[in-house]
C-alpha positions as CSV (number, residue, x, y, z in Angstrom):
1,X,-22.1,-54.1,95.3
2,X,-21.4,-52.8,91.7
3,X,-21.5,-55.6,89.2
4,X,-18.8,-55.8,86.6
5,X,-19.6,-57.9,83.5
6,X,-16.1,-59.1,82.5
7,X,-16.9,-60.7,79.2
8,X,-18.5,-57.5,77.8
9,X,-16.2,-55.1,79.8
10,X,-19.3,-53.4,81.3
11,X,-20.1,-52.0,84.7
12,X,-23.7,-52.3,85.8
13,X,-25.4,-50.3,88.6
14,X,-28.9,-49.2,89.7
15,X,-28.0,-45.5,89.5
16,X,-25.1,-43.8,87.7
17,X,-24.4,-40.2,88.5
18,X,-22.6,-38.7,85.5
19,X,-20.3,-35.9,86.7
20,X,-19.0,-34.7,90.1
21,X,-21.0,-31.6,90.4
22,X,-22.4,-30.6,93.8
23,X,-26.0,-31.7,93.0
24,X,-24.7,-35.0,91.7
25,X,-22.6,-35.9,94.8
26,X,-25.5,-34.8,97.1
27,X,-27.8,-37.3,95.3
28,X,-25.2,-40.1,95.5
29,X,-24.5,-39.3,99.2
30,X,-28.2,-39.5,100.1
31,X,-28.7,-42.7,98.2
32,X,-25.6,-44.3,99.7
33,X,-26.6,-43.2,103.2
34,X,-30.1,-44.5,102.8
35,X,-29.4,-47.9,101.2
36,X,-25.7,-48.7,101.7
37,X,-24.8,-51.8,99.7
38,X,-28.5,-52.6,99.0
39,X,-28.4,-50.3,96.0
40,X,-25.6,-50.1,93.4
41,X,-24.7,-46.4,93.0
42,X,-21.7,-45.2,90.8
43,X,-20.4,-41.7,90.4
44,X,-18.4,-41.1,87.2
45,X,-15.8,-38.4,87.4
46,X,-15.0,-37.2,83.8
47,X,-12.1,-35.1,84.9
48,X,-10.3,-37.6,87.2
49,X,-9.9,-37.6,91.0
50,X,-10.1,-34.3,92.8
51,X,-6.8,-32.7,93.8
52,X,-7.4,-30.2,96.6
53,X,-10.1,-27.6,96.8
54,X,-11.7,-26.2,93.7
55,X,-12.2,-22.8,95.2
56,X,-10.5,-19.8,93.7
57,X,-7.2,-18.5,95.0
58,X,-8.9,-15.4,96.3
59,X,-10.5,-17.6,99.0
60,X,-7.1,-18.4,100.5
61,X,-7.5,-15.3,102.7
62,X,-10.5,-16.8,104.3
63,X,-9.1,-20.1,105.5
64,X,-10.8,-21.5,108.5
65,X,-8.8,-21.2,111.7
66,X,-7.4,-24.5,113.1
67,X,-9.5,-24.3,116.2
68,X,-12.7,-24.4,114.1
69,X,-12.3,-28.1,113.6
70,X,-12.5,-28.7,117.3
71,X,-15.6,-26.7,118.0
72,X,-18.4,-28.4,119.9
73,X,-21.4,-29.6,118.0
74,X,-24.1,-26.9,117.7
75,X,-27.4,-27.7,119.3
76,X,-30.3,-28.5,117.0
77,X,-32.3,-25.5,118.1
78,X,-29.4,-23.2,117.0
79,X,-29.7,-24.6,113.4
80,X,-33.5,-24.3,113.5
81,X,-33.2,-20.6,114.2
82,X,-31.1,-20.2,111.0
83,X,-33.9,-21.5,108.7
84,X,-35.4,-18.2,107.7
85,X,-35.7,-18.9,103.9
86,X,-34.9,-21.5,101.3
87,X,-31.2,-20.7,101.1
88,X,-30.6,-20.8,104.8
89,X,-32.8,-23.9,105.3
90,X,-30.7,-26.1,103.0
91,X,-27.4,-24.7,104.2
92,X,-28.4,-25.4,107.8
93,X,-29.5,-28.9,106.9
94,X,-26.1,-30.0,105.6
95,X,-24.1,-28.0,108.1
96,X,-26.0,-29.8,110.8
97,X,-25.4,-33.2,109.2
98,X,-21.7,-32.8,108.9
99,X,-21.3,-30.9,112.2
100,X,-19.8,-27.8,110.4
101,X,-19.9,-24.6,112.4
102,X,-21.3,-21.6,110.6
103,X,-20.3,-18.0,111.7
104,X,-23.2,-15.7,112.2
105,X,-21.6,-13.1,109.9
106,X,-22.5,-15.4,107.0
107,X,-25.7,-17.1,108.1
108,X,-27.3,-14.2,109.8
109,X,-25.6,-11.0,108.5
110,X,-28.5,-8.8,109.6
111,X,-27.6,-9.6,113.2
112,X,-24.1,-8.1,112.8
113,X,-25.4,-4.6,111.8
114,X,-23.5,-1.6,113.2
115,X,-24.3,2.1,113.7
116,X,-21.4,3.0,111.4
117,X,-22.2,4.7,108.1
118,X,-22.4,3.1,104.7
119,X,-21.3,4.8,101.4
120,X,-23.2,5.1,98.2
121,X,-21.4,6.4,95.0
122,X,-23.5,7.7,92.1
123,X,-22.5,7.5,88.5
124,X,-21.6,11.2,88.5
125,X,-19.1,10.6,91.3
126,X,-21.2,12.2,94.1
127,X,-20.8,10.2,97.4
128,X,-23.6,9.9,100.0
129,X,-23.6,8.5,103.5
130,X,-26.3,6.2,104.8
131,X,-26.8,5.6,108.5
132,X,-29.1,2.6,107.9
133,X,-29.3,-0.1,105.2
134,X,-28.8,0.8,101.6
135,X,-32.5,0.1,101.0
136,X,-33.5,3.0,103.3
137,X,-32.5,5.1,100.3
138,X,-31.5,8.1,102.4
139,X,-29.2,9.2,99.6
140,X,-32.1,9.7,97.2
141,X,-34.5,12.7,97.1
142,X,-38.1,12.2,98.1
143,X,-39.5,11.5,94.6
144,X,-36.7,9.1,93.6
145,X,-37.1,7.3,97.0
146,X,-40.9,7.0,96.5
147,X,-40.5,5.6,93.0
148,X,-37.9,3.0,93.9
149,X,-39.8,1.9,97.0
150,X,-42.9,1.5,94.9
151,X,-41.0,-0.6,92.3
152,X,-39.6,-2.9,95.0
153,X,-43.0,-3.3,96.5
154,X,-44.3,-4.2,93.1
155,X,-41.6,-6.9,92.7
156,X,-42.3,-8.1,96.2
157,X,-46.0,-8.5,95.6
158,X,-45.4,-10.1,92.2
159,X,-43.1,-12.6,93.8
160,X,-45.7,-13.5,96.4
161,X,-48.4,-13.9,93.7
162,X,-46.2,-16.1,91.6
163,X,-44.8,-18.5,94.2
164,X,-47.8,-19.1,96.5
165,X,-48.5,-22.8,96.8
166,X,-52.3,-22.3,96.8
167,X,-52.4,-20.7,93.4
168,X,-54.6,-22.5,90.9
169,X,-53.4,-23.4,87.4
170,X,-55.7,-21.1,85.6
171,X,-55.3,-19.6,82.1
172,X,-54.7,-16.1,83.6
173,X,-51.9,-17.5,85.8
174,X,-50.2,-19.2,82.8
175,X,-50.4,-16.0,80.8
176,X,-48.8,-14.0,83.6
177,X,-46.1,-16.6,84.0
178,X,-45.3,-16.5,80.3
179,X,-45.2,-12.7,80.4
180,X,-42.7,-12.7,83.3
181,X,-40.6,-15.4,81.6
182,X,-40.3,-13.5,78.3
183,X,-39.9,-10.0,79.6
184,X,-36.4,-8.9,80.5
185,X,-35.7,-7.0,83.8
186,X,-34.4,-4.1,81.7
187,X,-37.8,-3.7,79.9
188,X,-39.6,-4.1,83.2
189,X,-37.6,-1.5,85.2
190,X,-37.6,1.0,82.3
191,X,-41.4,0.7,82.1
192,X,-41.8,1.3,85.8
193,X,-39.0,3.7,86.7
194,X,-38.6,7.3,85.4
195,X,-35.4,8.6,87.0
196,X,-31.9,7.5,86.3
197,X,-30.7,6.9,89.9
198,X,-33.4,4.3,90.8
199,X,-32.7,2.6,87.4
200,X,-29.0,2.5,88.1
201,X,-29.5,1.0,91.6
202,X,-31.8,-1.7,90.2
203,X,-29.3,-2.6,87.5
204,X,-26.5,-3.0,90.1
205,X,-28.8,-5.1,92.3
206,X,-29.6,-7.4,89.3
207,X,-26.0,-7.6,88.4
208,X,-25.1,-8.7,91.9
209,X,-28.0,-11.2,92.1
210,X,-27.6,-12.8,88.7
211,X,-24.1,-11.9,87.6
212,X,-25.4,-10.6,84.3
213,X,-26.8,-7.4,82.9
214,X,-30.5,-6.7,83.3
215,X,-31.0,-7.1,79.5
216,X,-30.1,-10.8,79.8
217,X,-32.3,-12.0,82.6
218,X,-36.0,-12.5,82.7
219,X,-38.3,-11.0,85.4
220,X,-39.4,-14.6,86.4
221,X,-35.8,-15.7,86.9
222,X,-35.0,-12.6,89.0
223,X,-38.1,-13.0,91.1
224,X,-37.3,-16.6,91.8
225,X,-33.9,-15.6,93.1
226,X,-35.5,-13.0,95.4
227,X,-38.0,-15.6,96.6
228,X,-35.2,-18.0,97.6
229,X,-33.7,-15.3,99.9
230,X,-37.1,-14.2,101.3
231,X,-37.8,-11.0,99.5
232,X,-36.9,-8.5,96.8
233,X,-35.5,-5.9,99.3
234,X,-32.7,-7.8,101.1
235,X,-30.4,-8.6,98.2
236,X,-27.7,-6.2,99.3
237,X,-28.6,-5.5,102.9
238,X,-29.8,-7.8,105.6
239,X,-30.5,-11.5,104.7
240,X,-27.9,-11.7,101.9
241,X,-26.3,-15.0,102.9
242,X,-26.1,-16.0,99.2
243,X,-24.2,-12.8,98.3
244,X,-21.6,-13.3,101.1
245,X,-21.3,-17.1,100.7
246,X,-20.6,-16.6,97.0
247,X,-17.9,-14.2,97.8
248,X,-16.2,-16.2,100.6
249,X,-16.9,-19.8,99.6
250,X,-17.0,-20.8,103.3
251,X,-19.8,-23.5,103.3
252,X,-19.2,-24.7,99.7
253,X,-15.6,-25.6,100.4
254,X,-16.5,-27.5,103.6
255,X,-19.7,-29.2,102.5
256,X,-18.2,-30.3,99.2
257,X,-15.2,-31.8,100.9
258,X,-17.4,-33.8,103.3
259,X,-19.6,-35.0,100.4
260,X,-16.6,-36.0,98.3
261,X,-15.2,-38.1,101.2
262,X,-18.6,-39.7,101.6
263,X,-18.8,-40.9,98.0
264,X,-15.1,-41.5,97.4
265,X,-15.4,-45.3,97.4
266,X,-18.1,-45.2,94.7
267,X,-16.5,-42.6,92.5
268,X,-14.6,-43.8,89.4
269,X,-12.5,-41.7,87.0
270,X,-13.4,-42.4,83.4
271,X,-12.6,-41.3,79.9
272,X,-15.0,-39.0,78.0
273,X,-18.4,-40.5,77.5
274,X,-19.2,-40.4,73.7
275,X,-22.7,-41.8,73.6
276,X,-25.7,-42.3,75.8
277,X,-28.5,-44.5,74.6
278,X,-31.1,-47.0,75.8
279,X,-30.2,-50.6,76.3
280,X,-32.0,-53.9,76.8
281,X,-34.5,-54.3,79.7
282,X,-35.2,-50.6,80.0
283,X,-31.7,-49.6,80.9
284,X,-29.3,-46.9,79.8
285,X,-25.9,-47.5,78.3
286,X,-23.0,-45.0,78.5
287,X,-20.3,-45.7,75.9
288,X,-16.7,-44.5,76.2
289,X,-14.1,-44.2,73.4
290,X,-13.8,-47.3,71.2
291,X,-10.5,-48.5,72.5
292,X,-9.4,-51.9,73.7
293,X,-9.9,-52.2,77.5
294,X,-12.3,-49.3,77.8
295,X,-15.3,-49.8,80.1
296,X,-18.9,-49.0,79.2
297,X,-21.5,-48.4,81.9
298,X,-25.1,-49.7,82.2
299,X,-27.7,-48.4,84.7
300,X,-31.5,-48.4,85.4
301,X,-31.5,-44.6,86.0
302,X,-28.9,-42.0,85.0
303,X,-28.5,-38.8,87.0
304,X,-27.1,-36.2,84.6
305,X,-24.7,-34.0,86.7
306,X,-22.8,-32.3,83.8
307,X,-22.5,-28.7,82.9
308,X,-24.7,-27.6,80.0
309,X,-21.9,-27.1,77.6
310,X,-20.6,-30.7,78.2
311,X,-23.7,-32.1,76.6
312,X,-22.4,-30.7,73.2
313,X,-19.7,-33.4,73.1
314,X,-22.0,-36.3,73.9
315,X,-24.4,-38.0,71.4
316,X,-27.6,-38.6,73.3
317,X,-30.4,-40.7,71.9
318,X,-33.5,-38.7,71.0
319,X,-35.8,-40.8,73.2
320,X,-33.7,-39.6,76.2
321,X,-33.7,-35.9,75.3
322,X,-35.7,-34.0,72.7
323,X,-34.1,-31.4,70.4
324,X,-36.1,-28.6,72.1
325,X,-34.9,-29.6,75.6
326,X,-31.3,-30.0,74.3
327,X,-31.5,-26.5,72.8
328,X,-32.8,-25.0,76.1
329,X,-29.9,-26.6,78.1
330,X,-27.1,-25.8,75.7
331,X,-28.3,-22.2,75.2
332,X,-27.9,-21.4,78.8
333,X,-25.4,-18.6,79.4
334,X,-22.5,-19.2,81.8
335,X,-22.0,-16.1,84.0
336,X,-19.1,-14.9,86.0
337,X,-18.4,-12.1,88.4
338,X,-15.1,-10.6,89.6
339,X,-14.3,-10.6,93.3
340,X,-11.5,-8.9,95.2
341,X,-9.8,-8.6,98.6
342,X,-7.7,-5.6,99.7
343,X,-5.9,-5.8,103.0
344,X,-4.6,-2.9,105.2
345,X,-2.7,-2.7,108.4
346,X,-5.7,-1.4,110.3
347,X,-9.4,-0.7,109.7
348,X,-8.9,3.1,109.3
349,X,-12.4,3.5,107.9
350,X,-13.8,2.8,111.3
351,X,-11.9,5.9,112.7
352,X,-14.1,8.0,110.4
353,X,-17.3,6.1,111.5
354,X,-17.6,4.1,108.3
355,X,-18.5,0.4,108.3
356,X,-16.6,-0.4,105.1
357,X,-19.9,-1.1,103.2
358,X,-19.8,0.3,99.7
359,X,-22.5,0.4,97.0
360,X,-21.3,2.1,93.8
361,X,-22.9,2.7,90.4
362,X,-19.6,4.2,89.1
363,X,-17.3,1.3,89.8
364,X,-15.0,-0.5,89.5
365,X,-16.2,-1.7,92.9
366,X,-20.0,-2.3,92.8
367,X,-20.4,-3.8,96.3
368,X,-18.0,-4.2,99.1
369,X,-18.0,-4.8,102.9
370,X,-15.5,-5.3,105.7
371,X,-14.2,-8.9,105.7
372,X,-16.5,-10.7,108.2
373,X,-15.0,-12.6,111.1
374,X,-15.2,-16.2,110.2
375,X,-13.9,-17.8,113.4
376,X,-16.6,-19.5,115.3
377,X,-14.6,-19.5,118.6
378,X,-14.6,-15.7,119.1
379,X,-11.0,-15.3,118.1
380,X,-9.7,-11.9,117.0
381,X,-9.4,-10.9,113.4
382,X,-5.9,-11.5,112.0
383,X,-6.0,-8.5,109.6
384,X,-8.2,-5.7,108.3
385,X,-9.6,-6.1,104.8
386,X,-12.4,-5.1,102.4
387,X,-13.9,-7.7,100.1
388,X,-16.4,-7.3,97.4
389,X,-17.4,-7.5,93.7
390,X,-16.0,-5.7,90.7
391,X,-17.2,-4.8,87.3
392,X,-15.6,-7.2,84.9
393,X,-13.0,-5.3,82.8
394,X,-13.5,-5.8,79.1
395,X,-9.9,-6.9,78.5
396,X,-9.7,-9.0,81.7
397,X,-6.9,-6.8,83.2
398,X,-6.2,-6.4,86.9
399,X,-8.2,-3.6,88.5
400,X,-5.8,-2.9,91.4
401,X,-5.0,0.7,90.5
402,X,-8.6,1.6,89.8
403,X,-9.8,-0.1,93.0
404,X,-7.2,1.7,95.2
405,X,-8.2,5.0,93.5
406,X,-11.8,4.5,94.3
407,X,-11.2,3.6,97.9
408,X,-9.0,6.7,98.3
409,X,-11.9,8.7,96.8
410,X,-14.3,7.2,99.4
411,X,-12.1,7.0,102.6
412,X,-9.2,9.3,102.0
413,X,-5.4,9.0,101.5
414,X,-5.0,6.3,104.2
415,X,-6.3,3.9,101.6
416,X,-3.4,4.5,99.2
417,X,-1.1,1.9,100.5
418,X,-2.7,-1.5,100.9
419,X,-0.7,-4.4,102.3
420,X,-2.1,-6.9,99.8
421,X,-4.5,-7.1,96.9
422,X,-6.0,-10.1,95.1
423,X,-8.8,-10.5,92.6
424,X,-10.3,-13.5,90.7
425,X,-13.3,-14.7,88.8
426,X,-16.3,-16.5,90.3
427,X,-18.0,-19.0,88.0
428,X,-21.6,-18.1,88.7
429,X,-25.0,-19.6,87.9
430,X,-26.1,-20.4,84.3
431,X,-28.8,-18.1,83.0
432,X,-31.5,-19.5,80.7
433,X,-32.7,-17.5,77.7
434,X,-35.7,-15.3,78.2
435,X,-38.7,-17.6,77.7
436,X,-36.9,-20.8,78.7
437,X,-37.1,-20.7,82.5
438,X,-40.5,-22.3,82.9
439,X,-39.4,-25.2,80.6
440,X,-36.1,-25.6,82.4
441,X,-37.8,-25.7,85.9
442,X,-40.3,-28.3,84.5
443,X,-37.4,-30.4,83.2
444,X,-35.3,-30.3,86.4
445,X,-38.2,-30.6,88.9
446,X,-40.4,-33.2,87.3
447,X,-40.4,-36.8,88.3
448,X,-38.6,-38.9,85.6
449,X,-40.0,-42.4,85.7
450,X,-37.6,-43.7,83.1
451,X,-34.0,-43.5,82.2
452,X,-32.7,-39.9,82.9
453,X,-32.9,-37.6,86.0
454,X,-32.2,-34.0,85.0
455,X,-32.5,-32.5,88.5
456,X,-28.7,-32.9,89.1
457,X,-27.7,-30.7,86.1
458,X,-24.8,-28.6,87.1
459,X,-26.3,-25.1,86.5
460,X,-25.1,-23.5,89.7
461,X,-21.3,-23.6,89.5
462,X,-19.8,-21.6,92.5
463,X,-22.6,-19.1,92.5
464,X,-25.4,-20.7,94.6
465,X,-24.4,-23.5,96.9
466,X,-27.9,-23.7,98.5
467,X,-29.7,-24.2,95.2
468,X,-27.2,-26.9,94.3
469,X,-27.9,-28.7,97.6
470,X,-31.6,-28.3,97.0
471,X,-31.3,-29.7,93.4
472,X,-29.4,-32.7,94.6
473,X,-31.9,-33.4,97.4
474,X,-34.9,-33.1,95.0
475,X,-33.1,-35.5,92.5
476,X,-32.6,-38.0,95.4
477,X,-36.3,-37.8,96.1
478,X,-37.1,-38.4,92.4
479,X,-34.8,-41.5,92.3
480,X,-36.1,-42.8,95.6
481,X,-39.7,-42.6,94.3
482,X,-38.8,-44.4,91.1
483,X,-36.6,-47.1,92.5
484,X,-37.7,-47.7,96.1
485,X,-41.0,-46.0,96.8
486,X,-41.5,-48.1,99.9
487,X,-38.4,-46.6,101.5
488,X,-39.8,-43.0,101.5
489,X,-40.2,-41.3,104.9
490,X,-41.5,-38.0,106.1
491,X,-38.0,-36.7,107.0
492,X,-36.9,-36.9,103.3
493,X,-39.8,-34.9,102.0
494,X,-40.3,-32.4,104.9
495,X,-37.2,-30.4,104.0
496,X,-38.7,-29.4,100.6
497,X,-42.1,-28.6,102.1
498,X,-40.9,-25.6,104.1
499,X,-43.6,-23.3,105.5
500,X,-43.6,-20.1,103.5
501,X,-43.6,-16.8,105.3
502,X,-45.0,-14.8,102.3
503,X,-48.5,-13.4,102.8
504,X,-50.4,-12.5,99.7
505,X,-52.2,-9.1,99.7
506,X,-54.1,-8.3,96.5
507,X,-54.7,-4.7,97.7
508,X,-51.0,-4.3,98.3
509,X,-50.2,-5.3,94.7
510,X,-52.7,-2.9,93.3
511,X,-51.2,0.0,95.4
512,X,-47.7,-1.1,94.3
513,X,-48.7,-0.9,90.7
514,X,-49.0,2.9,90.9
515,X,-45.8,4.6,89.9
516,X,-44.8,8.1,88.9
517,X,-44.4,7.1,85.3
518,X,-47.9,5.6,85.4
519,X,-49.1,8.7,87.1
520,X,-47.9,10.9,84.2
521,X,-49.6,8.6,81.7
522,X,-52.8,8.8,83.7
523,X,-52.6,12.6,84.0
524,X,-52.0,12.8,80.2
525,X,-55.0,10.6,79.5
526,X,-57.1,12.7,81.9
527,X,-56.1,15.9,80.1
528,X,-56.8,14.4,76.7
529,X,-60.2,13.1,77.9
530,X,-61.1,16.5,79.4
531,X,-60.1,18.4,76.2
532,X,-62.1,15.9,74.1
533,X,-65.2,16.5,76.2
534,X,-64.7,20.3,75.9
535,X,-64.4,20.0,72.1
536,X,-67.5,17.8,71.8
537,X,-69.6,20.2,74.0
538,X,-68.4,23.1,71.9
539,X,-69.4,21.4,68.7
540,X,-72.8,20.5,70.1
541,X,-73.5,24.1,71.0
542,X,-72.7,25.2,67.5
């Protein structure tokens, strides 16, 4: 039971979660479920009680059918089959806990592949068909295809080398980590790729994955995003659960609703917190505005579940957060990406043997697909639609006319008269500055024995629900270790110790490091060396 100290107008708890972000309410839910009334947990909502869903209006088109609520509980082995990578593992964990059905079109999109053709649009306007995945690169010539395949293999091998659990903390490893953290993806791809088409494809892929240009994201950050989905090749095709979930908001809406219901009785609306400082007996004090009747909060451990920019308005004692850490957090860049849905009376693209999948360098559409069937009961689709991501217009204007024009260019005049069109922004993940990602991961993943837990920091927004769930679960483990280490069990920790399917091959990395650009450099050096030998031999004869 939360203790209220009436004479001082203070509320005292073991743990206070500051903010109602998804990582924060996951942590509160896990603690409440584990200890019940044996531990005092409080969630402070700085913006008042939730009123309906926080998903964007564009998601209205994807409301779950009424019969979904009455579906039978999925068997445990069905969820086990969905755990192919980190993203799916955490989604499956919470879907199973709350008995939420998950359509295969989202969790296992590679199982819904068709023989219909996909379309790729170049920057010059040329349109190519692909009978396989986009990453088969049928639309590129042999040299471009070889170069891009080599680069993706290099990223894949680098990812495996970085994120293997058995790697030792050696000086060479630290230098490599620092190099990847400080190098932007734009520098990296320009050093490896010679031709424009492969470069453009990689820039679009990075934009879809991180919602920011390749100049703004480090190689380390991008490789970690690839690692979470199981590889560097499946960002657009195959196992792209994250890409589709971000677009449709299916699991975020349902899991968040269940979690909010779970912690509703320990969630308190509060005025803005002005100051956070240490208190007597190794506790933390959260002070509100200096007005009569206002409540201050005291806790043993504080889980910081705010967005990075919210820390600017709170005075935090230097012993709780150093200036360098504060700079890393507040310097993170909030990203956004634009999504759209366009509905038609029928799926006319199928009549021409097209699947509706689009990858475009020219834009405004950069990636699109036919709206997946979300009903888990096998019901028929209610309408035909394409959904996808757009380039963000500089002035923020609606892109309807440009989108319709592009679809007409791709599929013909039947696309000229849509039934409905909507577009909206997605608040995506926060991107750290190049060189800050290692420090950020150390801050959010380390065990905090005193005062503040940073693992619940709200740096995922609507862009990565699985990472938010993982962050909340890890923060729960940290708090559990600090407050009740005797209550730990294997089930709590086994979810974060998932068996990796990545196999490290040193020879494969060496082969992948060869590129056409590097081949030209090697050829030039060989010619220079040969000419130098010839000149030296000529001089010796003379």
